Structures are given as structure tokens and as C-alpha cells.
A tleap script that builds the chain and sets N, CA, C and O, in Angstrom:
source leaprc.protein.ff14SB
mol = sequence {
  NMET LYS LEU HIE GLU ALA VAL GLY GLU ARG
  ILE LEU GLU PHE CYS LYS GLU ARG ASN ILE
  THR PRO ASN LYS LEU CYS THR MET SER GLY
  VAL ILE GLN SER THR VAL ASN CYS ILE PHE
  SER GLY LYS SER LEU ASN PRO LYS LEU ARG
  THR ILE GLN TYR ILE CYS ASP GLY LEU ASN
  ILE THR LEU LYS GLU PHE PHE ASP SER PRO
  LEU PHE ASP ASN LEU GLU CASP
}
set mol.1.N position { 4.846 1.142 17.508 }
set mol.1.CA position { 5.303 0.164 17.133 }
set mol.1.C position { 6.857 1.812 17.671 }
set mol.1.O position { 6.796 3.027 17.480 }
set mol.2.N position { 7.843 1.039 18.255 }
set mol.2.CA position { 9.000 1.697 18.999 }
set mol.2.C position { 9.838 2.138 17.978 }
set mol.2.O position { 9.697 1.728 16.826 }
set mol.3.N position { 10.829 3.058 18.347 }
set mol.3.CA position { 12.068 3.181 17.309 }
set mol.3.C position { 12.698 2.205 16.872 }
set mol.3.O position { 12.697 1.899 15.679 }
set mol.4.N position { 13.394 1.510 17.874 }
set mol.4.CA position { 14.205 0.086 17.916 }
set mol.4.C position { 14.159 -0.820 16.491 }
set mol.4.O position { 14.906 -1.220 15.598 }
set mol.5.N position { 12.239 -0.870 17.070 }
set mol.5.CA position { 11.483 -2.476 15.794 }
set mol.5.C position { 11.604 -1.526 14.624 }
set mol.5.O position { 12.149 -2.136 13.704 }
set mol.6.N position { 11.205 0.216 14.144 }
set mol.6.CA position { 11.454 0.398 13.052 }
set mol.6.C position { 12.508 0.825 12.526 }
set mol.6.O position { 12.552 1.116 11.331 }
set mol.7.N position { 13.519 0.932 13.326 }
set mol.7.CA position { 15.018 0.845 12.495 }
set mol.7.C position { 15.383 -0.741 11.885 }
set mol.7.O position { 16.063 -0.878 10.868 }
set mol.8.N position { 14.842 -1.880 12.641 }
set mol.8.CA position { 15.284 -3.303 12.457 }
set mol.8.C position { 14.378 -3.294 11.117 }
set mol.8.O position { 14.681 -3.662 9.982 }
set mol.9.N position { 13.342 -2.833 11.541 }
set mol.9.CA position { 12.015 -3.068 9.966 }
set mol.9.C position { 12.566 -2.288 8.909 }
set mol.9.O position { 12.330 -2.739 7.788 }
set mol.10.N position { 13.468 -0.873 8.978 }
set mol.10.CA position { 13.610 -0.050 8.072 }
set mol.10.C position { 15.293 -1.161 7.268 }
set mol.10.O position { 15.529 -0.875 6.095 }
set mol.11.N position { 15.941 -1.901 7.710 }
set mol.11.CA position { 16.789 -2.297 7.583 }
set mol.11.C position { 16.670 -3.382 6.520 }
set mol.11.O position { 17.399 -3.360 5.528 }
set mol.12.N position { 15.507 -4.594 6.772 }
set mol.12.CA position { 15.368 -4.917 6.605 }
set mol.12.C position { 14.162 -4.782 5.019 }
set mol.12.O position { 13.861 -5.603 4.153 }
set mol.13.N position { 13.924 -3.927 5.162 }
set mol.13.CA position { 13.077 -3.332 3.568 }
set mol.13.C position { 14.475 -3.129 2.902 }
set mol.13.O position { 14.641 -3.928 1.980 }
set mol.14.N position { 15.432 -2.360 3.091 }
set mol.14.CA position { 16.578 -2.230 2.574 }
set mol.14.C position { 17.061 -3.544 2.196 }
set mol.14.O position { 17.255 -3.667 0.987 }
set mol.15.N position { 17.289 -4.487 2.865 }
set mol.15.CA position { 18.263 -5.971 2.629 }
set mol.15.C position { 17.050 -6.190 1.103 }
set mol.15.O position { 17.429 -5.918 -0.036 }
set mol.16.N position { 15.829 -6.638 1.364 }
set mol.16.CA position { 14.764 -7.239 0.461 }
set mol.16.C position { 14.823 -6.021 -0.403 }
set mol.16.O position { 14.506 -6.492 -1.495 }
set mol.17.N position { 15.024 -4.800 -0.580 }
set mol.17.CA position { 14.854 -4.096 -2.255 }
set mol.17.C position { 15.994 -4.499 -2.738 }
set mol.17.O position { 15.916 -4.602 -3.962 }
set mol.18.N position { 17.608 -4.931 -2.083 }
set mol.18.CA position { 18.488 -4.578 -3.115 }
set mol.18.C position { 18.615 -6.175 -3.011 }
set mol.18.O position { 19.317 -6.609 -3.925 }
set mol.19.N position { 18.242 -6.937 -2.347 }
set mol.19.CA position { 17.926 -8.572 -2.291 }
set mol.19.C position { 19.730 -9.143 -1.800 }
set mol.19.O position { 20.736 -9.719 -2.214 }
set mol.20.N position { 19.062 -8.385 -0.521 }
set mol.20.CA position { 20.769 -8.708 0.313 }
set mol.20.C position { 20.356 -9.511 1.128 }
set mol.20.O position { 19.148 -9.748 1.151 }
set mol.21.N position { 21.584 -10.411 2.378 }
set mol.21.CA position { 21.424 -10.461 3.314 }
set mol.21.C position { 21.018 -9.922 4.197 }
set mol.21.O position { 20.943 -8.725 3.919 }
set mol.22.N position { 20.602 -10.177 5.428 }
set mol.22.CA position { 21.741 -9.100 6.617 }
set mol.22.C position { 22.967 -9.106 6.748 }
set mol.22.O position { 23.722 -8.192 7.081 }
set mol.23.N position { 23.210 -10.347 6.432 }
set mol.23.CA position { 24.743 -10.910 6.644 }
set mol.23.C position { 25.518 -10.426 5.838 }
set mol.23.O position { 26.506 -9.873 6.319 }
set mol.24.N position { 25.399 -10.445 4.655 }
set mol.24.CA position { 25.658 -9.483 3.558 }
set mol.24.C position { 26.412 -7.823 4.110 }
set mol.24.O position { 27.558 -7.374 4.122 }
set mol.25.N position { 24.652 -7.144 4.634 }
set mol.25.CA position { 25.095 -6.037 4.855 }
set mol.25.C position { 25.705 -5.815 5.969 }
set mol.25.O position { 25.821 -4.593 6.064 }
set mol.26.N position { 26.090 -6.252 6.729 }
set mol.26.CA position { 27.087 -6.440 7.621 }
set mol.26.C position { 28.258 -6.504 7.057 }
set mol.26.O position { 29.001 -5.676 7.585 }
set mol.27.N position { 28.667 -6.972 6.405 }
set mol.27.CA position { 30.173 -7.411 5.350 }
set mol.27.C position { 29.966 -5.746 4.713 }
set mol.27.O position { 30.675 -4.776 4.982 }
set mol.28.N position { 28.785 -5.790 3.816 }
set mol.28.CA position { 28.801 -4.350 3.369 }
set mol.28.C position { 29.571 -2.930 4.103 }
set mol.28.O position { 30.599 -2.334 3.781 }
set mol.29.N position { 28.562 -2.689 5.245 }
set mol.29.CA position { 28.386 -1.867 6.081 }
set mol.29.C position { 30.027 -1.700 7.274 }
set mol.29.O position { 30.502 -0.617 7.615 }
set mol.30.N position { 30.615 -3.170 7.706 }
set mol.30.CA position { 31.530 -3.216 8.233 }
set mol.30.C position { 30.798 -3.108 10.300 }
set mol.30.O position { 31.470 -2.828 11.293 }
set mol.31.N position { 29.608 -3.381 10.249 }
set mol.31.CA position { 28.835 -3.685 11.501 }
set mol.31.C position { 28.930 -5.174 11.954 }
set mol.31.O position { 28.603 -6.177 11.320 }
set mol.32.N position { 29.528 -5.057 13.376 }
set mol.32.CA position { 29.345 -6.933 13.379 }
set mol.32.C position { 27.487 -7.529 12.905 }
set mol.32.O position { 26.491 -7.075 12.342 }
set mol.33.N position { 27.880 -8.621 13.493 }
set mol.33.CA position { 26.282 -9.738 12.669 }
set mol.33.C position { 25.972 -9.541 13.743 }
set mol.33.O position { 24.879 -9.041 13.480 }
set mol.34.N position { 26.084 -9.485 16.010 }
set mol.34.CA position { 25.951 -9.842 16.287 }
set mol.34.C position { 25.120 -8.219 17.088 }
set mol.34.O position { 24.417 -8.363 18.088 }
set mol.35.N position { 25.330 -6.907 16.520 }
set mol.35.CA position { 25.168 -5.622 16.461 }
set mol.35.C position { 23.712 -5.723 15.582 }
set mol.35.O position { 22.747 -4.983 15.771 }
set mol.36.N position { 23.787 -6.830 14.567 }
set mol.36.CA position { 22.524 -6.767 13.897 }
set mol.36.C position { 21.639 -7.242 14.265 }
set mol.36.O position { 20.478 -6.836 14.203 }
set mol.37.N position { 22.026 -8.140 14.690 }
set mol.37.CA position { 21.316 -9.647 15.183 }
set mol.37.C position { 20.385 -8.800 16.635 }
set mol.37.O position { 19.289 -9.133 17.086 }
set mol.38.N position { 21.180 -7.779 17.042 }
set mol.38.CA position { 20.785 -7.341 18.822 }
set mol.38.C position { 19.639 -6.268 18.195 }
set mol.38.O position { 19.075 -5.829 19.198 }
set mol.39.N position { 19.129 -5.740 17.189 }
set mol.39.CA position { 18.866 -4.694 16.961 }
set mol.39.C position { 17.109 -5.556 16.053 }
set mol.39.O position { 15.984 -5.083 15.896 }
set mol.40.N position { 17.674 -6.836 15.699 }
set mol.40.CA position { 16.567 -7.976 14.957 }
set mol.40.C position { 15.930 -7.689 15.896 }
set mol.40.O position { 15.082 -6.797 15.904 }
set mol.41.N position { 16.300 -8.553 17.050 }
set mol.41.CA position { 15.780 -9.478 18.152 }
set mol.41.C position { 14.974 -8.104 19.250 }
set mol.41.O position { 14.107 -8.499 20.029 }
set mol.42.N position { 15.206 -7.058 19.242 }
set mol.42.CA position { 15.125 -6.280 20.256 }
set mol.42.C position { 15.982 -6.058 21.619 }
set mol.42.O position { 15.700 -5.262 22.515 }
set mol.43.N position { 16.888 -6.782 21.581 }
set mol.43.CA position { 18.040 -6.712 22.710 }
set mol.43.C position { 18.313 -5.373 22.647 }
set mol.43.O position { 18.353 -4.844 23.757 }
set mol.44.N position { 18.585 -4.398 21.391 }
set mol.44.CA position { 19.153 -3.399 21.409 }
set mol.44.C position { 18.013 -2.214 21.292 }
set mol.44.O position { 17.606 -2.068 20.139 }
set mol.45.N position { 17.425 -1.343 22.274 }
set mol.45.CA position { 16.282 -0.896 23.015 }
set mol.45.C position { 17.173 0.665 22.184 }
set mol.45.O position { 16.400 1.314 21.479 }
set mol.46.N position { 18.318 1.097 22.238 }
set mol.46.CA position { 18.431 1.905 21.859 }
set mol.46.C position { 20.033 1.830 20.607 }
set mol.46.O position { 21.239 1.687 20.810 }
set mol.47.N position { 19.147 2.024 19.293 }
set mol.47.CA position { 20.703 1.069 18.564 }
set mol.47.C position { 21.694 2.934 18.170 }
set mol.47.O position { 21.228 4.065 18.031 }
set mol.48.N position { 22.467 2.652 18.143 }
set mol.48.CA position { 23.226 3.840 17.813 }
set mol.48.C position { 23.332 4.962 16.638 }
set mol.48.O position { 23.579 4.432 15.555 }
set mol.49.N position { 23.247 5.928 16.596 }
set mol.49.CA position { 23.039 6.542 15.592 }
set mol.49.C position { 24.398 6.661 14.830 }
set mol.49.O position { 24.381 7.210 13.728 }
set mol.50.N position { 25.658 6.154 15.372 }
set mol.50.CA position { 26.730 5.734 14.500 }
set mol.50.C position { 26.759 4.441 14.029 }
set mol.50.O position { 27.569 4.209 13.132 }
set mol.51.N position { 26.130 3.636 14.388 }
set mol.51.CA position { 25.820 2.241 13.505 }
set mol.51.C position { 24.237 2.032 12.450 }
set mol.51.O position { 24.067 1.225 11.536 }
set mol.52.N position { 23.376 2.948 12.928 }
set mol.52.CA position { 22.774 3.538 11.496 }
set mol.52.C position { 23.629 4.013 10.364 }
set mol.52.O position { 23.516 3.667 9.188 }
set mol.53.N position { 24.499 4.849 10.868 }
set mol.53.CA position { 25.291 5.866 9.713 }
set mol.53.C position { 26.341 4.588 8.942 }
set mol.53.O position { 26.856 4.842 7.854 }
set mol.54.N position { 26.483 3.780 9.349 }
set mol.54.CA position { 27.710 2.557 8.872 }
set mol.54.C position { 26.348 1.687 8.116 }
set mol.54.O position { 26.340 1.621 6.887 }
set mol.55.N position { 25.390 1.133 8.797 }
set mol.55.CA position { 24.431 0.475 7.828 }
set mol.55.C position { 24.235 1.687 6.152 }
set mol.55.O position { 24.347 1.205 5.025 }
set mol.56.N position { 23.992 2.957 6.352 }
set mol.56.CA position { 23.672 3.528 5.763 }
set mol.56.C position { 24.868 3.718 4.598 }
set mol.56.O position { 24.843 3.307 3.438 }
set mol.57.N position { 25.697 4.313 5.136 }
set mol.57.CA position { 27.274 4.043 3.993 }
set mol.57.C position { 27.722 2.269 3.314 }
set mol.57.O position { 28.498 1.936 2.418 }
set mol.58.N position { 27.067 1.677 3.980 }
set mol.58.CA position { 27.211 0.580 3.253 }
set mol.58.C position { 26.208 0.095 2.295 }
set mol.58.O position { 26.622 -0.750 1.501 }
set mol.59.N position { 24.460 0.598 2.162 }
set mol.59.CA position { 23.634 0.993 1.745 }
set mol.59.C position { 23.826 1.835 0.383 }
set mol.59.O position { 23.133 1.705 -0.625 }
set mol.60.N position { 24.948 2.759 0.562 }
set mol.60.CA position { 24.726 4.083 0.057 }
set mol.60.C position { 23.791 4.916 -0.068 }
set mol.60.O position { 23.481 5.468 -1.123 }
set mol.61.N position { 23.197 5.090 1.152 }
set mol.61.CA position { 22.012 6.064 0.778 }
set mol.61.C position { 22.340 7.275 2.229 }
set mol.61.O position { 23.365 7.153 2.899 }
set mol.62.N position { 21.236 8.450 2.539 }
set mol.62.CA position { 21.908 8.590 3.626 }
set mol.62.C position { 21.414 9.279 4.997 }
set mol.62.O position { 20.784 10.269 4.626 }
set mol.63.N position { 21.403 9.234 6.220 }
set mol.63.CA position { 20.636 8.662 7.266 }
set mol.63.C position { 19.301 9.649 6.482 }
set mol.63.O position { 18.286 8.977 6.297 }
set mol.64.N position { 19.206 11.093 6.029 }
set mol.64.CA position { 18.124 10.967 5.236 }
set mol.64.C position { 16.971 10.125 5.141 }
set mol.64.O position { 16.042 10.033 5.943 }
set mol.65.N position { 17.206 9.321 3.697 }
set mol.65.CA position { 16.860 8.755 3.283 }
set mol.65.C position { 16.227 7.152 4.038 }
set mol.65.O position { 15.116 6.622 4.037 }
set mol.66.N position { 17.608 6.756 4.651 }
set mol.66.CA position { 17.057 6.034 5.573 }
set mol.66.C position { 15.731 6.129 6.880 }
set mol.66.O position { 14.929 5.290 7.291 }
set mol.67.N position { 15.989 7.556 7.238 }
set mol.67.CA position { 14.684 7.827 8.460 }
set mol.67.C position { 13.460 7.883 7.472 }
set mol.67.O position { 12.474 7.388 8.018 }
set mol.68.N position { 13.179 8.365 6.085 }
set mol.68.CA position { 12.139 8.729 5.107 }
set mol.68.C position { 11.479 7.831 4.735 }
set mol.68.O position { 11.539 7.350 3.603 }
set mol.69.N position { 10.636 7.411 5.769 }
set mol.69.CA position { 9.481 5.961 5.430 }
set mol.69.C position { 8.705 6.503 7.408 }
set mol.69.O position { 9.079 6.990 8.475 }
set mol.70.N position { 6.894 5.681 6.395 }
set mol.70.CA position { 6.150 5.913 7.258 }
set mol.70.C position { 6.521 4.875 8.721 }
set mol.70.O position { 5.864 4.952 9.760 }
set mol.71.N position { 7.671 3.954 8.524 }
set mol.71.CA position { 7.862 3.348 9.602 }
set mol.71.C position { 8.148 4.383 11.119 }
set mol.71.O position { 7.877 3.870 12.205 }
set mol.72.N position { 8.634 5.659 11.075 }
set mol.72.CA position { 9.403 6.832 11.823 }
set mol.72.C position { 8.165 7.430 12.018 }
set mol.72.O position { 8.221 7.473 13.247 }
set mol.73.N position { 7.007 7.962 11.725 }
set mol.73.CA position { 6.118 8.229 12.120 }
set mol.73.C position { 5.067 7.578 13.242 }
set mol.73.O position { 4.847 6.381 13.425 }
set mol.74.N position { 4.350 8.976 14.097 }
set mol.74.CA position { 4.016 8.339 15.193 }
set mol.74.C position { 4.496 7.625 15.884 }
set mol.74.O position { 3.525 7.072 16.400 }
set mol.75.N position { 5.477 7.145 16.358 }
set mol.75.CA position { 6.337 6.550 17.169 }
set mol.75.C position { 5.915 6.551 18.453 }
set mol.75.O position { 5.692 7.663 18.931 }
set mol.76.N position { 5.672 5.196 19.438 }
set mol.76.CA position { 5.729 5.127 20.443 }
set mol.76.C position { 6.993 5.446 21.511 }
set mol.76.O position { 8.169 5.320 21.170 }
set mol.77.N position { 6.549 5.905 22.936 }
set mol.77.CA position { 7.466 6.449 23.608 }
set mol.77.C position { 8.333 5.671 24.393 }
set mol.77.O position { 9.226 6.210 25.046 }
savepdb mol mol.pdb
quit
């Protein structure tokens, strides 16, 4: 799995855990829907750390909590 794929999967995991839609997450985090859609579709091959931070803020979690997942083990180059 590549980094951008892992980021998208992790965002979806948190949405499912909290029973919220990605659209609702955008509202909570202040990240525009098209940015999140680009992460999910793979158009955003290198999501900015600032964007991930905004998403974490919306989820009320830390970056450490976001990246603390097996999804980020053994990523492809």
C-alpha cells in the first residue's frame, strides 16, 4: 500500500468508527470536500501534513493517533 492510499483508508476508518460521512468530516475539520475526494480517489498522491492535521483536529485526535495504525507499516515507495 502506498502512503496516500493508507491516509485515505485511515480517514475512512475514523469516519466508520464515529459513524460520520466524509462530507460531515469536511464540515467538522474545515477541509473542503474536493480535497478529501482527491485523497480518496488517489489524485492527491502526497496529501499535505497540514490537511491531515485539520482532519485530526476535526476528529479531536492527534497526528500520533492518526498514524498509529498497521496501515502505515511497510508502505511502498
